[in-house]
VEXLUM-647032 format. One record per residue (C-alpha): residue in three letters; y, x, z. Coordinates in pm, whole numbers, plus 50000, padded with zeros to 5 digits. Layout:
<rodrens>
ALAYXZ/...
</rodrens>
This chain:
<rodrens>
MET434823279070045/ALA434003315869983/ARG436993338769932/ARG437163361369627/ARG438863394269558/LEU442303393569397/LEU440873410869090/TRP438413382569039/GLN441183357269084/LEU443523373168828/TYR441043385568570/PRO439093352668520/THR442423333968509/TYR443603355868221/LEU440293350668044/VAL440483313168090/ILE444033311867952/ILE443073332967652/GLY439943312367595/ILE441833279367616/ALA444473292167372/LEU441853304267124/LEU439843272067154/ALA442953251067100/VAL443983271066792/THR440433271166655/TRP440043233866715/ASP443363226366545/ILE442623249166246/SER439083236266205/GLY440303200166216/ALA442993207565960/LEU440483225765737/ARG438023197165761/SER440723171565676/PHE442003192665388/HIS438513198365256/ALA437713161265284/GLU440883152365092/GLN440133177464817/THR436553165364794/ALA437763129364767/LEU440193138764486/ASP437423157664309/LEU435063127864335/GLN437833104864216/ALA438353126563909/ARG434623126463841/ALA434543088763881/ARG437343084963625/LEU435423106163376/VAL432253085863433/GLU434243053463407/SER435573063963065/ARG432013070962944/LEU430643037963069/ARG433473015862949/GLY432102989062716/HIS428612989762873/PHE429272966463169/SER426842938963091/SER423662928163255/LEU422082928562906/LYS422672966162893/LEU421202974163240/GLU418652999363118/GLU421253017262903/VAL423773018563190/ASP421103030963432/ARG420043057863185/LEU423653069563144/CYS424103070263527/LYS421053092563571/GLU422143115363287/LEU425723118563411/GLY424553122163772/ARG422513152863689/ALA425433167663501/ALA427963160163776/SER425633170264067/ALA426553137864244/ARG425203103164289/ILE426683077464047/THR426423040164107/VAL427763012163881/VAL428372978964057/LEU429362945263903/PRO432012923364066/ASP429332901664231/GLY427872932164408/ARG424802936764188/VAL423962972764105/LEU423972978263729/GLY422883014463739/ASP422253043163986/SER421533079863932/GLU419103082264228/GLU417333048564262/ASP416093019064055/PRO418992994064054/ARG416602964464056/ARG415322974564404/MET418762981464553/ASP420632957964786/ASN423722938864690/HIS426742962064733/ALA429462935664757/ALA430002943265131/ARG430302981065096/PRO433802991465216/GLU434583013264915/ILE433332986364672/VAL435492959664841/THR438552982264809/ALA437792990864443/LEU437282954464347/GLY440742948664497/GLY442192972064238/ARG442553003464448/VAL440483035164488/GLY437983030664771/ILE436983060264992/SER434353058665271/THR432103082665462/ARG429013068165630/PHE425233069865663/SER423283059665352/ASN420253037965429/THR418943044865078/LEU419123082865094/GLN418903085565479/LYS421853109765516/ASP425643110065557/MET427523105365230/MET431143104565107/TYR431733075864866/VAL434643072564617/ALA434783040464410/VAL437253033564123/PRO437812999963959/VAL436912994163590/ALA439392970863423/GLU439242954363079/GLU441632928762934/GLY443622927363259/GLY440642920563482/ILE438262941263695/ILE434792940063544/GLY433112963763790/THR433332996363983/VAL432073031463938/ARG431133049164260/ILE430593086464303/ALA428843098764619/LEU428403133864756/ALA426283144165056/ALA428303154665366/THR425993184665409/ALA427503199865098/MET430933198865260/ASP429543212465589/ARG428043242665413/THR431423250565266/LEU433093248165607/GLU430413268965787/THR431533300565614/ILE435123294765723/TYR434023286866080/LEU431983318866103/ARG434993339766001/LEU437143321366255/ALA434553327166532/ALA434263364266451/GLY438033368366460/GLY438303348666785/LEU435573369566950/LEU437293401866853/ILE440613389266990/THR438893377867313/LEU437293412067372/VAL440563430467321/ALA442463406067543/ALA439753408267813/ALA439993446167822/LEU443783444967852/SER443573418068122/LEU441133439268324/VAL443473469068314/VAL446463448068424/SER444463431168702/ARG443213464368839/ARG446753478668850/ILE447863448769056/SER444853446269290/ARG444023482969362/PRO446983490369595/LEU446353457869781/GLU442653466669822/GLU443593500269970/MET445853482570218/THR443073458070298/HIS440763486970390/GLY443503501170610/ALA444103467670777/ARG440363465270850/ARG440573499171021/PHE443393485171232/ALA441253454771315/ARG438413477771430/GLY440863494771665/GLU441423526171453/LEU445173523871490/GLY445823561471495/ARG445233566071120/PRO448223552270922/LEU448063537470575/ALA448923557470266/VAL452163542670128/SER452113540369745/GLY452563516169459/SER455553494269381/LEU458563489569607/GLU457203457169754/ILE453753471669824/ALA455213503669974/ALA457393482770207/LEU454323462970311/GLY452453495170391/GLU455293508770607/THR455493475670793/LEU451753476370862/ASN451973512170996/HIS454793502371231/MET452873471771344/ALA449753492871410/ALA451703516371637/GLN453053487571842/LEU449663470471855/ASP448003502071981/GLU450343503772277/ARG450103466672361/ILE446323464872320/ARG445803493372563/ALA447943475972823/MET446243442472767/ALA442793458272783/ARG443563472973123/GLN444853439673253/HIS441923420673104/ASN439353443773258/GLU440983440773596/LEU441143402773573/GLU437563399373448/GLY436333422273723/VAL438023401073988/LEU436823367773842/SER433223378773783/SER432973393074135/MET434093360674297/SER431433338874452/GLU433773309374410/GLY434083291374079/VAL437443294173902/LEU438573269973632/ALA442003272673463/LEU443293244873236/ASP446493237773044/ASN448553205973054/GLU446353190172784/GLU443253196173000/ARG442003223472765/ILE440053251372934/LEU441953284272949/ARG439523304573158/VAL436283298673346/ASN434413324973547/GLY430673329973568/ALA430113310973891/ALA431863279473765/ALA430063281973428/ARG426673283373601/TRP427413253773824/MET428663232573533/SER425933244873293/ILE428363255473020/ASP428903286072800/PRO432263302572888/GLY432783315072534/GLN432233281372371/ALA434133262072638/GLN437393281372611/GLY440053262072420/ARG438243228572435/ARG439123198272645/ILE437203195272969/GLN435963160572867/GLU434183176672569/VAL432513203972772/VAL431783189973119/ARG430213155473153/LYS431133152573520/VAL433393122973588/GLU434353134473938/LEU435493168573813/GLN437433153073525/ARG439163129273765/PHE440023157574006/VAL441553178273723/SER443623148273607/GLN444873142173961/THR445823178774005/LEU447803178973678/ALA449493146073766/SER450453154174125/ARG451743189674071/GLN450833195574438/PRO447843213474591/LEU444863190274630/GLU441483192374799/GLY438373172174732/ASP434593171374744/LEU432533170274424/VAL428863163774363/LEU427413178374043/GLY423953168373932/ALA421643195573798/ALA418013200873709/GLN417453218174046/GLY419083189374235/GLU422573179374338/ARG425173206374403/TYR427963199674652/LEU431293216474580/GLN434523218174770/ALA437393218074517/HIS440913232074566/GLY443393223574289/THR446843239474253/PRO449453238973973/LEU449353268373731/ARG452793283373654/ASP454013310673418/LEU456523338473486/GLN459413314273434/ASN457913291173701/ARG457113264573443/ASP454043242873493/ILE451523252373228/GLY448383236773374/ALA446163236573680/LEU443893260773863/VAL440753246974026/VAL438773268174273/LEU435263255874359/ASN433273265674669/ASP429533258774682/VAL428733240975008/THR425343227874895/ARG423373247875152/LEU425623236275436/ARG425343200075327/ARG421583202175297/LEU421263218375639/GLU423483191275781/THR421393164475612/LEU418163180275741/ARG419553182276091/ARG420693146276083/ASP417383134275938/PHE415423154976190/VAL417343140576484/ALA416893105376351/ASN413213110376274/VAL412273127276600/SER414173100876794/HIS412313073776608/GLU408933090776643/LEU409393095577018/LYS410923061577076/THR407973042776922/PRO405273054277174/VAL407743053177466/THR408653017277378/ALA404983007877348/ILE404173024077685/LYS407143007677853/GLY406292973677711/SER402662976477822/VAL403612987378174/GLU406162959278208/THR403532934478094/LEU401092947778351/LEU403702945978626/GLY404522910878522/GLY401082898478618/ALA398692910978354/LEU396932932078618/GLU395332899878747/ASP393572895578412/ALA391002923278383/SER390572920978002/ALA394332919877938/ALA394902948478180/GLU392272969578004/ARG393832962277662/PHE397352971977772/LEU396123003077953/GLY394373013077629/ILE397713009777448/VAL399323031877712/VAL396633058277668/ARG396873058077288/GLN400643060177282/ALA400613087277550/ASP398133107077336/ARG400373101577034/LEU403403112977232/GLY401473143677343/ALA400393151276986/ILE404003149476865/ILE405153172677142/ASP402293197077073/ASP403133197876702/LEU406803203076775/LEU405953231577011/ALA403533246676757/LEU406143244176482/SER408833259276699/ARG406493287376806/VAL405563295576444/GLU409223295576337/GLN410293317476628/ASP407463342676587/SER408023343776211/ASP411743350076247/GLN411113377776500/GLY408253392676297/GLU405793388376586/ILE402983371376389/PRO400273397876347/LEU398573399476006/GLU395273417675962/GLN393103424375661/GLY390303398975664/ALA388023376875458/VAL389233342375361/ARG385873324075356/PRO385223324375736/VAL388653308575791/LEU387883280875543/GLU384453274875697/ALA385983272176046/ALA388533246475929/LEU385813227275746/GLN383633226876058/VAL386463211876267/CYS387073184076011/GLN383463177675919/GLN382963150176176/SER385943130076044/ALA384663134375688/ASP381153123075783/ALA382583091975948/LYS384033081175612/GLY381073093175407/LEU383123120075234/LYS381593150575073/ILE383483183475111/ASN382593211974872/LEU383613247774950/PHE383933274074676/CYS384963308674794/SER383603343374732/GLU382763365875026/GLN384743394074863/ILE388143376674872/GLU390263393675136/THR393963396675218/ARG396263401575518/ILE396093369875727/ASN396463355776076/ALA393133337876098/PRO393993311576366/LEU397253301476196/LEU395723300575845/GLU392833280175985/GLN395323255376133/ALA397153252575798/VAL393933245975603/MET392783221875874/ASN396053201975842/LEU395583199475466/LEU391963188775509/THR392953162775769/ASN395453147275526/ALA392913147875243/ILE390343129975461/LYS392873103575574/TYR394003094375221/THR390653096575040/SER388673064575000/VAL385233059975157/ALA382363079374988/GLY384823101174800/LYS384893138974769/ILE387133168274861/VAL387063203574720/ILE388183235374897/GLU388453264874660/ALA389743300474699/VAL390353322174393/GLN391743356874341/PHE393883366274041/GLN396093396673984/ASP397863403374317/GLN397523368874472/VAL394983347574656/MET395153309774605/ILE393553284574843/LYS393363249274699/VAL392533216974881/GLN391953189474624/ASP391233152674684/TRP390823122274462/GLY392673098074687/CYS395703075874638/GLY398023103774522/ILE401763108274580/ALA404633095174366/PRO406793122574202/GLU409993112774385/HIS408393121874723/LEU407163156674629/PRO410443176474683/ARG410733164175048/LEU407043163175133/PHE407183193875362/GLU410173182075566/ARG409613173875932/PHE408693137676001/TYR408983128975630/ARG406443101975543/VAL405543087675202/ASP404283055375366/PRO405513054775729/ALA403493023975833/ARG400223037275695/SER400843072575826/ARG401303060176183/LYS398313037076151/LEU396163067076053/GLY397473087076350/GLY399763112076174/THR402733127976350/GLY404673136576033/LEU404713173876121/GLY401433185875972/LEU402783196675631/ALA405893212075791/ILE403583233476006/VAL401593243175695/LYS404783253575517/HIS406003276075799/ILE402563291675853/VAL402323300575484/GLN405883314375485/ALA404943335775785/HIS402203350675561/GLY404793358075290/GLY403403331375059/GLU404243296374940/VAL402603262174932/VAL402873239374629/VAL401593204474556/HIS400563186774237/SER399813149774259/THR399323119674034/PRO399443084574184/GLY396003068874180/GLN394253101474083/GLY394633123674388/SER396513154574507/THR396073192274506/PHE397733213974773/SER397723251174693/ILE398433279574937/VAL399433311174746/LEU399213343374951/PRO400133378574837/GLN397103401674818/VAL398093434074985/SER394673449774968/ALA391353440474798/CYS387773450174872/
</rodrens>
């Protein structure tokens, strides 16, 4: 709800009170006037009815209908009212406005019923005959102790309303004048009350902006002057305390923001007291919005919530490992929780310090996977060679065909073992030279490198009936190591040929844009599922291990590509859709262009 100024709270209230009072008085007076006027009109009509009754006495007979009707019309014009003569059975004997023969029976009219009972009948209602509101007064006509009929006088309600309109207009004019005078006086009173408070409000806003050196002007009534002096004293104290707190806050924020560790402080109700930038980034939260809220509302990490609860419950230092999921992958944190105490050594919450050990965990995982993979890759050909040799020694040498088959297995597995060792040596050599900066890069054209790689792989492509298209301008140049870049492109081409169906096609394309050169190798083979793409360039990582070994892969080709491209200062990316093919892109920085 919007807040309003004090003036606009007092002034409208005064106006409403004055308006309600005037409306109440006007309503009461107008009601009394209308009742009084209605009573006087009824008495006047009753007097007229008595006069008409005296004139018509002796004419109440159905044989004298025309004479009675004529007298009604004559007297009606003279009295400026409607006159109706009704017999006891409800038949209309005469009427000053209508033909009595066409009028309805009036026995049920309220005023007629009352008059036939011997009393004066008064009623106000809508007339179906004249189509307007009328006031009716009926008096009984008695002869020889009995009621022989009634005389009814009617007057239109509009005549009474016109009389009251003049009175209402005078009342409205007087009420409006009183309202204007009262409104002016109310405005003056409201301003005298609100102006000193408004001046203090402006001063308090200056204090809120930090302008505490300019005191308020003390004026007005005793209560308001005391309030002003109190505010000035408060401002002086605030100025001193704010300066001290600002220094402490800046020092604390500087320390927290400079920490590489994440810091999370919570109270006993698990509401966040403070969180530094590192912890906010890891938990994907906004520090400003998180402060003061429960950790369950801000962080949807069950492990962290459980660790905080355990720290608050134990009141002893705790250590634990947390795994937080994120869009970039899982983040491994080492958490240290300690009780948080105030100056009186009372427990007021918990302090959680988080250390990011994601890189160490990933390196450990890579090392473990590499050892397992290389052991497996080396063990497979060694086992096959050993098994074949043992079979031969067991008597298979006597069978020439069996001996030839097992010796072929030995040769193939020995070649495979040699290929794995060569790739490992090549990968190690590229890594070592790259780390030591010993890989020479020279300005050269890209197309000859692509043609050389294509020439090496052409025979394998022809064996499967594959068509390889090369698109590269002669003018595209950058700093490269031609043999290494040729090996990288050749590895990508080899994979594309292996996983492309017979009679398919492969495209090699090099494009230059802005300050980069992109080399793309695209195939329309089986494609790669999305979950394999992040680990595709790891050593010995295989999407389909059985098929990869069947096709003769060592599992190191893409790892070699990655390190060769990194040695050139570039990156390699892959886009693939299962069933539609894959595109490997080598992006190299363009140091110089022809």
